N, C-alpha and C positions, 0 to 999 in steps of 0.2 A: 482403764485409762486417768491420765491426771489433766486438771483443768488449770492455768495459768489464766489470772486477771494480769495482763501487763499495758502499761501505758503505751504509748504509740513512741515514745522514745527510751524505755526497756525494751520493747519487741524491736528497733532499728539498734538498739546495742547490742542486743543479743544475737540480731543474724550479723551485724561484721565480726562478732570476735566469731560465730560459726563458719565465715565466711576465708577467716585469717587461719582459722585451726585445719579448715579444710585443703587449703592453700598448701601448709605447710607441710603435711599430712601426706600430700601427692608428692612433693620435693624426696621425703622422707621415704615413702612408696618407689620412687626410681633408683634410691641412690643406694636402699638395702640389697642385699645375695642372697641371706638367709631367708627361704622359702616358708617355712611357719611364722615366722616373724614381720614377713609381708603378708601374708593373707591376713594376721591382725591387724596389722593396719588398715589393708581396704577394710576390714569388717566395720573398723572405726571410722573409717572415711565414708561409709554407705550409711550406720546410721547417723552422724553428722548431717548426713546429706538429707535424711528423712525427715531430722527437726528442722533442715533449714527449709527445705518443702512446706513443711506445718505451720512454719510461724509466715508465710507468705501471704500479705494483705489478700485476702479473697476478689475474685473478680467482680464487679459488681454489674448483678444483671437486672438492674433496673433500665429498662427502655425510655430510652430520650422521647419528652413529647408527651 
């Protein structure tokens, strides 16, 4: 496992880039007819989505009061 130490600005920038790539991949997946290529793109999108989820801020578990 790799651990990254990112500032909030770096994390937000990486999230933005991942969202942009995922959106682009969705369009490319819709437009391609080749099954093998489409499967590769779907896999890449899934990996990027997993990274995007991992970079989301942890939910605040502290209870108020």
